[in-house]
CHARMM internal coordinates of N, CA and C (Angstrom, degrees):
IC EDIT
DIST 1 N 1 CA 1.4467
DIST 1 CA 1 C 1.5365
ANGL 1 N 1 CA 1 C 108.25
DIST 1 C 2 N 1.2936
ANGL 1 CA 1 C 2 N 116.01
DIHE 1 N 1 CA 1 C 2 N 128.34
DIST 2 N 2 CA 1.4562
ANGL 1 C 2 N 2 CA 122.56
DIHE 1 CA 1 C 2 N 2 CA -177.45
DIST 2 CA 2 C 1.5204
ANGL 2 N 2 CA 2 C 108.89
DIHE 1 C 2 N 2 CA 2 C -94.51
DIST 2 C 3 N 1.3224
ANGL 2 CA 2 C 3 N 115.60
DIHE 2 N 2 CA 2 C 3 N 129.15
DIST 3 N 3 CA 1.4662
ANGL 2 C 3 N 3 CA 119.70
DIHE 2 CA 2 C 3 N 3 CA 177.62
DIST 3 CA 3 C 1.5226
ANGL 3 N 3 CA 3 C 108.95
DIHE 2 C 3 N 3 CA 3 C -83.25
DIST 3 C 4 N 1.3059
ANGL 3 CA 3 C 4 N 116.50
DIHE 3 N 3 CA 3 C 4 N 129.38
DIST 4 N 4 CA 1.4591
ANGL 3 C 4 N 4 CA 122.57
DIHE 3 CA 3 C 4 N 4 CA 178.02
DIST 4 CA 4 C 1.5246
ANGL 4 N 4 CA 4 C 108.28
DIHE 3 C 4 N 4 CA 4 C -101.65
DIST 4 C 5 N 1.2964
ANGL 4 CA 4 C 5 N 115.83
DIHE 4 N 4 CA 4 C 5 N 131.63
DIST 5 N 5 CA 1.4516
ANGL 4 C 5 N 5 CA 121.35
DIHE 4 CA 4 C 5 N 5 CA 177.73
DIST 5 CA 5 C 1.5214
ANGL 5 N 5 CA 5 C 109.83
DIHE 4 C 5 N 5 CA 5 C -95.51
DIST 5 C 6 N 1.3160
ANGL 5 CA 5 C 6 N 115.22
DIHE 5 N 5 CA 5 C 6 N 151.24
DIST 6 N 6 CA 1.4589
ANGL 5 C 6 N 6 CA 119.14
DIHE 5 CA 5 C 6 N 6 CA 176.76
DIST 6 CA 6 C 1.5243
ANGL 6 N 6 CA 6 C 108.52
DIHE 5 C 6 N 6 CA 6 C -73.44
DIST 6 C 7 N 1.3181
ANGL 6 CA 6 C 7 N 115.58
DIHE 6 N 6 CA 6 C 7 N 167.06
DIST 7 N 7 CA 1.4670
ANGL 6 C 7 N 7 CA 120.53
DIHE 6 CA 6 C 7 N 7 CA 179.51
DIST 7 CA 7 C 1.5319
ANGL 7 N 7 CA 7 C 110.57
DIHE 6 C 7 N 7 CA 7 C -61.97
DIST 7 C 8 N 1.3212
ANGL 7 CA 7 C 8 N 116.69
DIHE 7 N 7 CA 7 C 8 N -38.07
DIST 8 N 8 CA 1.4615
ANGL 7 C 8 N 8 CA 121.14
DIHE 7 CA 7 C 8 N 8 CA 178.43
DIST 8 CA 8 C 1.5302
ANGL 8 N 8 CA 8 C 110.97
DIHE 7 C 8 N 8 CA 8 C -64.60
DIST 8 C 9 N 1.3346
ANGL 8 CA 8 C 9 N 117.03
DIHE 8 N 8 CA 8 C 9 N -43.37
DIST 9 N 9 CA 1.4648
ANGL 8 C 9 N 9 CA 120.42
DIHE 8 CA 8 C 9 N 9 CA 178.74
DIST 9 CA 9 C 1.5189
ANGL 9 N 9 CA 9 C 111.06
DIHE 8 C 9 N 9 CA 9 C -64.26
DIST 9 C 10 N 1.3211
ANGL 9 CA 9 C 10 N 117.21
DIHE 9 N 9 CA 9 C 10 N -42.94
DIST 10 N 10 CA 1.4696
ANGL 9 C 10 N 10 CA 120.41
DIHE 9 CA 9 C 10 N 10 CA 178.18
DIST 10 CA 10 C 1.5233
ANGL 10 N 10 CA 10 C 110.92
DIHE 9 C 10 N 10 CA 10 C -62.23
DIST 10 C 11 N 1.3193
ANGL 10 CA 10 C 11 N 116.65
DIHE 10 N 10 CA 10 C 11 N -39.66
DIST 11 N 11 CA 1.4542
ANGL 10 C 11 N 11 CA 120.67
DIHE 10 CA 10 C 11 N 11 CA 178.31
DIST 11 CA 11 C 1.5217
ANGL 11 N 11 CA 11 C 111.94
DIHE 10 C 11 N 11 CA 11 C -62.40
DIST 11 C 12 N 1.3176
ANGL 11 CA 11 C 12 N 116.00
DIHE 11 N 11 CA 11 C 12 N -42.62
DIST 12 N 12 CA 1.4754
ANGL 11 C 12 N 12 CA 119.68
DIHE 11 CA 11 C 12 N 12 CA 179.61
DIST 12 CA 12 C 1.5159
ANGL 12 N 12 CA 12 C 111.82
DIHE 11 C 12 N 12 CA 12 C -67.04
DIST 12 C 13 N 1.3229
ANGL 12 CA 12 C 13 N 116.84
DIHE 12 N 12 CA 12 C 13 N -43.12
DIST 13 N 13 CA 1.4634
ANGL 12 C 13 N 13 CA 120.32
DIHE 12 CA 12 C 13 N 13 CA 178.78
DIST 13 CA 13 C 1.5258
ANGL 13 N 13 CA 13 C 109.75
DIHE 12 C 13 N 13 CA 13 C -63.51
DIST 13 C 14 N 1.3184
ANGL 13 CA 13 C 14 N 117.00
DIHE 13 N 13 CA 13 C 14 N -43.86
DIST 14 N 14 CA 1.4578
ANGL 13 C 14 N 14 CA 120.80
DIHE 13 CA 13 C 14 N 14 CA 178.38
DIST 14 CA 14 C 1.5135
ANGL 14 N 14 CA 14 C 112.35
DIHE 13 C 14 N 14 CA 14 C -60.66
DIST 14 C 15 N 1.3407
ANGL 14 CA 14 C 15 N 116.77
DIHE 14 N 14 CA 14 C 15 N -43.12
DIST 15 N 15 CA 1.4651
ANGL 14 C 15 N 15 CA 120.47
DIHE 14 CA 14 C 15 N 15 CA 178.47
DIST 15 CA 15 C 1.5207
ANGL 15 N 15 CA 15 C 111.60
DIHE 14 C 15 N 15 CA 15 C -62.42
DIST 15 C 16 N 1.3153
ANGL 15 CA 15 C 16 N 116.71
DIHE 15 N 15 CA 15 C 16 N -39.68
DIST 16 N 16 CA 1.4664
ANGL 15 C 16 N 16 CA 120.06
DIHE 15 CA 15 C 16 N 16 CA -179.90
DIST 16 CA 16 C 1.5265
ANGL 16 N 16 CA 16 C 111.03
DIHE 15 C 16 N 16 CA 16 C -68.39
DIST 16 C 17 N 1.3142
ANGL 16 CA 16 C 17 N 117.47
DIHE 16 N 16 CA 16 C 17 N -33.21
DIST 17 N 17 CA 1.4645
ANGL 16 C 17 N 17 CA 119.50
DIHE 16 CA 16 C 17 N 17 CA 175.27
DIST 17 CA 17 C 1.5285
ANGL 17 N 17 CA 17 C 110.57
DIHE 16 C 17 N 17 CA 17 C -67.78
DIST 17 C 18 N 1.3243
ANGL 17 CA 17 C 18 N 117.24
DIHE 17 N 17 CA 17 C 18 N -37.31
DIST 18 N 18 CA 1.4612
ANGL 17 C 18 N 18 CA 120.32
DIHE 17 CA 17 C 18 N 18 CA 175.46
DIST 18 CA 18 C 1.5315
ANGL 18 N 18 CA 18 C 110.56
DIHE 17 C 18 N 18 CA 18 C -65.24
DIST 18 C 19 N 1.3394
ANGL 18 CA 18 C 19 N 115.96
DIHE 18 N 18 CA 18 C 19 N -40.20
DIST 19 N 19 CA 1.4672
ANGL 18 C 19 N 19 CA 119.84
DIHE 18 CA 18 C 19 N 19 CA 176.09
DIST 19 CA 19 C 1.5251
ANGL 19 N 19 CA 19 C 111.15
DIHE 18 C 19 N 19 CA 19 C -61.97
DIST 19 C 20 N 1.3213
ANGL 19 CA 19 C 20 N 116.16
DIHE 19 N 19 CA 19 C 20 N -41.33
DIST 20 N 20 CA 1.4581
ANGL 19 C 20 N 20 CA 120.25
DIHE 19 CA 19 C 20 N 20 CA 178.20
DIST 20 CA 20 C 1.5216
ANGL 20 N 20 CA 20 C 111.05
DIHE 19 C 20 N 20 CA 20 C -63.51
DIST 20 C 21 N 1.3284
ANGL 20 CA 20 C 21 N 117.27
DIHE 20 N 20 CA 20 C 21 N -35.63
DIST 21 N 21 CA 1.4616
ANGL 20 C 21 N 21 CA 120.96
DIHE 20 CA 20 C 21 N 21 CA 174.50
DIST 21 CA 21 C 1.5192
ANGL 21 N 21 CA 21 C 111.85
DIHE 20 C 21 N 21 CA 21 C -62.56
DIST 21 C 22 N 1.3306
ANGL 21 CA 21 C 22 N 116.45
DIHE 21 N 21 CA 21 C 22 N -39.48
DIST 22 N 22 CA 1.4591
ANGL 21 C 22 N 22 CA 120.35
DIHE 21 CA 21 C 22 N 22 CA 176.99
DIST 22 CA 22 C 1.5264
ANGL 22 N 22 CA 22 C 111.51
DIHE 21 C 22 N 22 CA 22 C -65.23
DIST 22 C 23 N 1.3180
ANGL 22 CA 22 C 23 N 116.65
DIHE 22 N 22 CA 22 C 23 N -39.72
DIST 23 N 23 CA 1.4672
ANGL 22 C 23 N 23 CA 120.66
DIHE 22 CA 22 C 23 N 23 CA 177.89
DIST 23 CA 23 C 1.5251
ANGL 23 N 23 CA 23 C 110.07
DIHE 22 C 23 N 23 CA 23 C -65.02
DIST 23 C 24 N 1.3280
ANGL 23 CA 23 C 24 N 116.81
DIHE 23 N 23 CA 23 C 24 N -41.61
DIST 24 N 24 CA 1.4635
ANGL 23 C 24 N 24 CA 120.42
DIHE 23 CA 23 C 24 N 24 CA 178.00
DIST 24 CA 24 C 1.5250
ANGL 24 N 24 CA 24 C 110.70
DIHE 23 C 24 N 24 CA 24 C -61.34
DIST 24 C 25 N 1.3269
ANGL 24 CA 24 C 25 N 117.03
DIHE 24 N 24 CA 24 C 25 N -41.12
DIST 25 N 25 CA 1.4614
ANGL 24 C 25 N 25 CA 120.61
DIHE 24 CA 24 C 25 N 25 CA 178.41
DIST 25 CA 25 C 1.5164
ANGL 25 N 25 CA 25 C 110.25
DIHE 24 C 25 N 25 CA 25 C -63.64
DIST 25 C 26 N 1.3198
ANGL 25 CA 25 C 26 N 116.91
DIHE 25 N 25 CA 25 C 26 N -43.24
DIST 26 N 26 CA 1.4552
ANGL 25 C 26 N 26 CA 120.35
DIHE 25 CA 25 C 26 N 26 CA 179.93
DIST 26 CA 26 C 1.5138
ANGL 26 N 26 CA 26 C 112.69
DIHE 25 C 26 N 26 CA 26 C -64.58
DIST 26 C 27 N 1.3076
ANGL 26 CA 26 C 27 N 116.12
DIHE 26 N 26 CA 26 C 27 N -41.67
DIST 27 N 27 CA 1.4601
ANGL 26 C 27 N 27 CA 119.88
DIHE 26 CA 26 C 27 N 27 CA -176.53
DIST 27 CA 27 C 1.5235
ANGL 27 N 27 CA 27 C 112.37
DIHE 26 C 27 N 27 CA 27 C -76.12
DIST 27 C 28 N 1.3121
ANGL 27 CA 27 C 28 N 116.98
DIHE 27 N 27 CA 27 C 28 N -46.46
DIST 28 N 28 CA 1.4622
ANGL 27 C 28 N 28 CA 120.14
DIHE 27 CA 27 C 28 N 28 CA -171.62
DIST 28 CA 28 C 1.5211
ANGL 28 N 28 CA 28 C 114.03
DIHE 27 C 28 N 28 CA 28 C -90.45
DIST 28 C 29 N 1.3104
ANGL 28 CA 28 C 29 N 117.98
DIHE 28 N 28 CA 28 C 29 N -26.67
DIST 29 N 29 CA 1.4631
ANGL 28 C 29 N 29 CA 120.23
DIHE 28 CA 28 C 29 N 29 CA -179.06
DIST 29 CA 29 C 1.5230
ANGL 29 N 29 CA 29 C 111.65
DIHE 28 C 29 N 29 CA 29 C -101.49
DIST 29 C 30 N 1.3243
ANGL 29 CA 29 C 30 N 115.40
DIHE 29 N 29 CA 29 C 30 N -64.75
DIST 30 N 30 CA 1.4596
ANGL 29 C 30 N 30 CA 119.64
DIHE 29 CA 29 C 30 N 30 CA -173.22
DIST 30 CA 30 C 1.5177
ANGL 30 N 30 CA 30 C 111.84
DIHE 29 C 30 N 30 CA 30 C -71.46
DIST 30 C 31 N 1.3158
ANGL 30 CA 30 C 31 N 117.45
DIHE 30 N 30 CA 30 C 31 N -27.71
DIST 31 N 31 CA 1.4554
ANGL 30 C 31 N 31 CA 120.87
DIHE 30 CA 30 C 31 N 31 CA 177.86
DIST 31 CA 31 C 1.5159
ANGL 31 N 31 CA 31 C 112.83
DIHE 30 C 31 N 31 CA 31 C -62.79
DIST 31 C 32 N 1.3039
ANGL 31 CA 31 C 32 N 117.39
DIHE 31 N 31 CA 31 C 32 N -27.47
DIST 32 N 32 CA 1.4669
ANGL 31 C 32 N 32 CA 120.79
DIHE 31 CA 31 C 32 N 32 CA 179.18
DIST 32 CA 32 C 1.5268
ANGL 32 N 32 CA 32 C 111.76
DIHE 31 C 32 N 32 CA 32 C -68.10
DIST 32 C 33 N 1.3059
ANGL 32 CA 32 C 33 N 116.70
DIHE 32 N 32 CA 32 C 33 N -30.75
DIST 33 N 33 CA 1.4564
ANGL 32 C 33 N 33 CA 120.09
DIHE 32 CA 32 C 33 N 33 CA -177.31
DIST 33 CA 33 C 1.5270
ANGL 33 N 33 CA 33 C 112.56
DIHE 32 C 33 N 33 CA 33 C -77.39
DIST 33 C 34 N 1.3183
ANGL 33 CA 33 C 34 N 117.83
DIHE 33 N 33 CA 33 C 34 N -22.99
DIST 34 N 34 CA 1.4577
ANGL 33 C 34 N 34 CA 119.78
DIHE 33 CA 33 C 34 N 34 CA -179.47
DIST 34 CA 34 C 1.5269
ANGL 34 N 34 CA 34 C 112.95
DIHE 33 C 34 N 34 CA 34 C -101.34
DIST 34 C 35 N 1.3243
ANGL 34 CA 34 C 35 N 117.31
DIHE 34 N 34 CA 34 C 35 N -1.72
DIST 35 N 35 CA 1.4612
ANGL 34 C 35 N 35 CA 119.75
DIHE 34 CA 34 C 35 N 35 CA 179.72
DIST 35 CA 35 C 1.5304
ANGL 35 N 35 CA 35 C 110.31
DIHE 34 C 35 N 35 CA 35 C -91.34
DIST 35 C 36 N 1.3142
ANGL 35 CA 35 C 36 N 115.03
DIHE 35 N 35 CA 35 C 36 N 166.00
DIST 36 N 36 CA 1.4626
ANGL 35 C 36 N 36 CA 121.36
DIHE 35 CA 35 C 36 N 36 CA 179.22
DIST 36 CA 36 C 1.5253
ANGL 36 N 36 CA 36 C 112.17
DIHE 35 C 36 N 36 CA 36 C -83.47
DIST 36 C 37 N 1.2977
ANGL 36 CA 36 C 37 N 116.57
DIHE 36 N 36 CA 36 C 37 N -11.19
DIST 37 N 37 CA 1.4667
ANGL 36 C 37 N 37 CA 120.60
DIHE 36 CA 36 C 37 N 37 CA -176.47
DIST 37 CA 37 C 1.5289
ANGL 37 N 37 CA 37 C 110.76
DIHE 36 C 37 N 37 CA 37 C -82.99
DIST 37 C 38 N 1.3269
ANGL 37 CA 37 C 38 N 116.15
DIHE 37 N 37 CA 37 C 38 N 158.33
DIST 38 N 38 CA 1.4748
ANGL 37 C 38 N 38 CA 118.76
DIHE 37 CA 37 C 38 N 38 CA 179.29
DIST 38 CA 38 C 1.5372
ANGL 38 N 38 CA 38 C 111.41
DIHE 37 C 38 N 38 CA 38 C -68.61
DIST 38 C 39 N 1.3217
ANGL 38 CA 38 C 39 N 114.80
DIHE 38 N 38 CA 38 C 39 N 157.30
DIST 39 N 39 CA 1.4654
ANGL 38 C 39 N 39 CA 122.13
DIHE 38 CA 38 C 39 N 39 CA 179.48
DIST 39 CA 39 C 1.5247
ANGL 39 N 39 CA 39 C 109.47
DIHE 38 C 39 N 39 CA 39 C -69.31
DIST 39 C 40 N 1.3493
ANGL 39 CA 39 C 40 N 117.13
DIHE 39 N 39 CA 39 C 40 N 131.70
DIST 40 N 40 CA 1.4599
ANGL 39 C 40 N 40 CA 122.48
DIHE 39 CA 39 C 40 N 40 CA 178.28
DIST 40 CA 40 C 1.5256
ANGL 40 N 40 CA 40 C 108.68
DIHE 39 C 40 N 40 CA 40 C -113.22
DIST 40 C 41 N 1.3054
ANGL 40 CA 40 C 41 N 116.19
DIHE 40 N 40 CA 40 C 41 N 117.32
DIST 41 N 41 CA 1.4548
ANGL 40 C 41 N 41 CA 121.14
DIHE 40 CA 40 C 41 N 41 CA -177.92
DIST 41 CA 41 C 1.5245
ANGL 41 N 41 CA 41 C 111.69
DIHE 40 C 41 N 41 CA 41 C -62.88
DIST 41 C 42 N 1.3344
ANGL 41 CA 41 C 42 N 117.85
DIHE 41 N 41 CA 41 C 42 N -38.36
DIST 42 N 42 CA 1.4611
ANGL 41 C 42 N 42 CA 121.02
DIHE 41 CA 41 C 42 N 42 CA -179.16
DIST 42 CA 42 C 1.5271
ANGL 42 N 42 CA 42 C 111.15
DIHE 41 C 42 N 42 CA 42 C -61.26
DIST 42 C 43 N 1.3149
ANGL 42 CA 42 C 43 N 117.16
DIHE 42 N 42 CA 42 C 43 N -43.16
DIST 43 N 43 CA 1.4586
ANGL 42 C 43 N 43 CA 120.34
DIHE 42 CA 42 C 43 N 43 CA 179.32
DIST 43 CA 43 C 1.5261
ANGL 43 N 43 CA 43 C 110.24
DIHE 42 C 43 N 43 CA 43 C -65.50
DIST 43 C 44 N 1.3129
ANGL 43 CA 43 C 44 N 117.40
DIHE 43 N 43 CA 43 C 44 N -39.27
DIST 44 N 44 CA 1.4600
ANGL 43 C 44 N 44 CA 121.18
DIHE 43 CA 43 C 44 N 44 CA 178.25
DIST 44 CA 44 C 1.5292
ANGL 44 N 44 CA 44 C 110.91
DIHE 43 C 44 N 44 CA 44 C -63.87
DIST 44 C 45 N 1.3146
ANGL 44 CA 44 C 45 N 116.98
DIHE 44 N 44 CA 44 C 45 N -43.09
DIST 45 N 45 CA 1.4668
ANGL 44 C 45 N 45 CA 121.19
DIHE 44 CA 44 C 45 N 45 CA 179.08
DIST 45 CA 45 C 1.5273
ANGL 45 N 45 CA 45 C 110.14
DIHE 44 C 45 N 45 CA 45 C -64.76
DIST 45 C 46 N 1.3310
ANGL 45 CA 45 C 46 N 117.34
DIHE 45 N 45 CA 45 C 46 N -42.80
DIST 46 N 46 CA 1.4622
ANGL 45 C 46 N 46 CA 120.37
DIHE 45 CA 45 C 46 N 46 CA 177.52
DIST 46 CA 46 C 1.5270
ANGL 46 N 46 CA 46 C 110.87
DIHE 45 C 46 N 46 CA 46 C -63.26
DIST 46 C 47 N 1.3111
ANGL 46 CA 46 C 47 N 117.83
DIHE 46 N 46 CA 46 C 47 N -36.84
DIST 47 N 47 CA 1.4558
ANGL 46 C 47 N 47 CA 121.40
DIHE 46 CA 46 C 47 N 47 CA 176.78
DIST 47 CA 47 C 1.5083
ANGL 47 N 47 CA 47 C 111.97
DIHE 46 C 47 N 47 CA 47 C -64.27
DIST 47 C 48 N 1.3250
ANGL 47 CA 47 C 48 N 116.67
DIHE 47 N 47 CA 47 C 48 N -43.68
DIST 48 N 48 CA 1.4587
ANGL 47 C 48 N 48 CA 120.91
DIHE 47 CA 47 C 48 N 48 CA 178.80
DIST 48 CA 48 C 1.5264
ANGL 48 N 48 CA 48 C 110.29
DIHE 47 C 48 N 48 CA 48 C -64.53
DIST 48 C 49 N 1.3227
ANGL 48 CA 48 C 49 N 117.38
DIHE 48 N 48 CA 48 C 49 N -42.80
DIST 49 N 49 CA 1.4662
ANGL 48 C 49 N 49 CA 120.83
DIHE 48 CA 48 C 49 N 49 CA 178.45
DIST 49 CA 49 C 1.5272
ANGL 49 N 49 CA 49 C 111.26
DIHE 48 C 49 N 49 CA 49 C -64.21
DIST 49 C 50 N 1.3361
ANGL 49 CA 49 C 50 N 116.91
DIHE 49 N 49 CA 49 C 50 N -40.12
DIST 50 N 50 CA 1.4636
ANGL 49 C 50 N 50 CA 120.28
DIHE 49 CA 49 C 50 N 50 CA 178.87
DIST 50 CA 50 C 1.5240
ANGL 50 N 50 CA 50 C 110.50
DIHE 49 C 50 N 50 CA 50 C -62.72
DIST 50 C 51 N 1.3192
ANGL 50 CA 50 C 51 N 116.51
DIHE 50 N 50 CA 50 C 51 N -42.57
DIST 51 N 51 CA 1.4684
ANGL 50 C 51 N 51 CA 120.54
DIHE 50 CA 50 C 51 N 51 CA 179.42
DIST 51 CA 51 C 1.5214
ANGL 51 N 51 CA 51 C 110.10
DIHE 50 C 51 N 51 CA 51 C -62.88
DIST 51 C 52 N 1.3121
ANGL 51 CA 51 C 52 N 117.22
DIHE 51 N 51 CA 51 C 52 N -47.30
DIST 52 N 52 CA 1.4662
ANGL 51 C 52 N 52 CA 120.92
DIHE 51 CA 51 C 52 N 52 CA -178.45
DIST 52 CA 52 C 1.5214
ANGL 52 N 52 CA 52 C 110.83
DIHE 51 C 52 N 52 CA 52 C -61.60
DIST 52 C 53 N 1.3284
ANGL 52 CA 52 C 53 N 117.17
DIHE 52 N 52 CA 52 C 53 N -47.61
DIST 53 N 53 CA 1.4626
ANGL 52 C 53 N 53 CA 120.96
DIHE 52 CA 52 C 53 N 53 CA -178.26
DIST 53 CA 53 C 1.5322
ANGL 53 N 53 CA 53 C 110.82
DIHE 52 C 53 N 53 CA 53 C -63.86
DIST 53 C 54 N 1.3358
ANGL 53 CA 53 C 54 N 117.01
DIHE 53 N 53 CA 53 C 54 N -45.89
DIST 54 N 54 CA 1.4648
ANGL 53 C 54 N 54 CA 119.45
DIHE 53 CA 53 C 54 N 54 CA -178.92
DIST 54 CA 54 C 1.5239
ANGL 54 N 54 CA 54 C 111.86
DIHE 53 C 54 N 54 CA 54 C -65.11
DIST 54 C 55 N 1.3217
ANGL 54 CA 54 C 55 N 117.42
DIHE 54 N 54 CA 54 C 55 N -38.62
DIST 55 N 55 CA 1.4692
ANGL 54 C 55 N 55 CA 119.97
DIHE 54 CA 54 C 55 N 55 CA 177.51
DIST 55 CA 55 C 1.5271
ANGL 55 N 55 CA 55 C 111.09
DIHE 54 C 55 N 55 CA 55 C -66.29
DIST 55 C 56 N 1.3249
ANGL 55 CA 55 C 56 N 117.07
DIHE 55 N 55 CA 55 C 56 N -43.90
DIST 56 N 56 CA 1.4673
ANGL 55 C 56 N 56 CA 119.66
DIHE 55 CA 55 C 56 N 56 CA -179.79
DIST 56 CA 56 C 1.5203
ANGL 56 N 56 CA 56 C 111.74
DIHE 55 C 56 N 56 CA 56 C -64.64
DIST 56 C 57 N 1.3305
ANGL 56 CA 56 C 57 N 117.03
DIHE 56 N 56 CA 56 C 57 N -43.34
DIST 57 N 57 CA 1.4684
ANGL 56 C 57 N 57 CA 119.94
DIHE 56 CA 56 C 57 N 57 CA 179.19
DIST 57 CA 57 C 1.5302
ANGL 57 N 57 CA 57 C 110.25
DIHE 56 C 57 N 57 CA 57 C -66.56
DIST 57 C 58 N 1.3298
ANGL 57 CA 57 C 58 N 116.86
DIHE 57 N 57 CA 57 C 58 N -40.47
DIST 58 N 58 CA 1.4547
ANGL 57 C 58 N 58 CA 120.25
DIHE 57 CA 57 C 58 N 58 CA 178.10
DIST 58 CA 58 C 1.5132
ANGL 58 N 58 CA 58 C 112.37
DIHE 57 C 58 N 58 CA 58 C -61.12
DIST 58 C 59 N 1.3163
ANGL 58 CA 58 C 59 N 116.51
DIHE 58 N 58 CA 58 C 59 N -44.61
DIST 59 N 59 CA 1.4682
ANGL 58 C 59 N 59 CA 119.74
DIHE 58 CA 58 C 59 N 59 CA 178.48
DIST 59 CA 59 C 1.5211
ANGL 59 N 59 CA 59 C 111.50
DIHE 58 C 59 N 59 CA 59 C -67.46
DIST 59 C 60 N 1.3239
ANGL 59 CA 59 C 60 N 117.08
DIHE 59 N 59 CA 59 C 60 N -36.04
DIST 60 N 60 CA 1.4621
ANGL 59 C 60 N 60 CA 121.30
DIHE 59 CA 59 C 60 N 60 CA 178.13
DIST 60 CA 60 C 1.5220
ANGL 60 N 60 CA 60 C 110.41
DIHE 59 C 60 N 60 CA 60 C -64.42
DIST 60 C 61 N 1.3400
ANGL 60 CA 60 C 61 N 116.53
DIHE 60 N 60 CA 60 C 61 N -42.85
DIST 61 N 61 CA 1.4639
ANGL 60 C 61 N 61 CA 120.22
DIHE 60 CA 60 C 61 N 61 CA 178.76
DIST 61 CA 61 C 1.5278
ANGL 61 N 61 CA 61 C 110.57
DIHE 60 C 61 N 61 CA 61 C -65.07
DIST 61 C 62 N 1.3215
ANGL 61 CA 61 C 62 N 116.50
DIHE 61 N 61 CA 61 C 62 N -41.07
DIST 62 N 62 CA 1.4651
ANGL 61 C 62 N 62 CA 119.98
DIHE 61 CA 61 C 62 N 62 CA -179.73
DIST 62 CA 62 C 1.5317
ANGL 62 N 62 CA 62 C 111.99
DIHE 61 C 62 N 62 CA 62 C -64.01
DIST 62 C 63 N 1.3385
ANGL 62 CA 62 C 63 N 116.34
DIHE 62 N 62 CA 62 C 63 N -31.47
DIST 63 N 63 CA 1.4715
ANGL 62 C 63 N 63 CA 120.11
DIHE 62 CA 62 C 63 N 63 CA 178.45
DIST 63 CA 63 C 1.5138
ANGL 63 N 63 CA 63 C 112.33
DIHE 62 C 63 N 63 CA 63 C -76.35
DIST 63 C 64 N 1.2931
ANGL 63 CA 63 C 64 N 117.25
DIHE 63 N 63 CA 63 C 64 N -15.77
DIST 64 N 64 CA 1.4650
ANGL 63 C 64 N 64 CA 120.15
DIHE 63 CA 63 C 64 N 64 CA 179.38
DIST 64 CA 64 C 1.5089
ANGL 64 N 64 CA 64 C 112.96
DIHE 63 C 64 N 64 CA 64 C 112.68
DIST 64 C 65 N 1.3017
ANGL 64 CA 64 C 65 N 119.03
DIHE 64 N 64 CA 64 C 65 N 6.59
DIST 65 N 65 CA 1.4489
ANGL 64 C 65 N 65 CA 122.31
DIHE 64 CA 64 C 65 N 65 CA 176.68
DIST 65 CA 65 C 1.5113
ANGL 65 N 65 CA 65 C 114.61
DIHE 64 C 65 N 65 CA 65 C 74.78
DIST 65 C 66 N 1.3080
ANGL 65 CA 65 C 66 N 116.23
DIHE 65 N 65 CA 65 C 66 N 21.48
DIST 66 N 66 CA 1.4710
ANGL 65 C 66 N 66 CA 118.96
DIHE 65 CA 65 C 66 N 66 CA -178.37
DIST 66 CA 66 C 1.5061
ANGL 66 N 66 CA 66 C 110.63
DIHE 65 C 66 N 66 CA 66 C -102.57
END
COOR INIT
IC SEED 1 N 1 CA 1 C
IC BUILD
């Protein structure tokens, strides 16, 4: 049995995924510029991928998963 979420619930979940994408960008991308450690390209790429995936999934959930 598949649980169906209301439009309001989907909107909230989608927004939180977008927020999580922003946190990932802050931690993995912008955090490198304010730290004392050298810049790591792999971490930056993983941060960009995390942001893209979280934004796409968040928008997909907000649309209703179709």
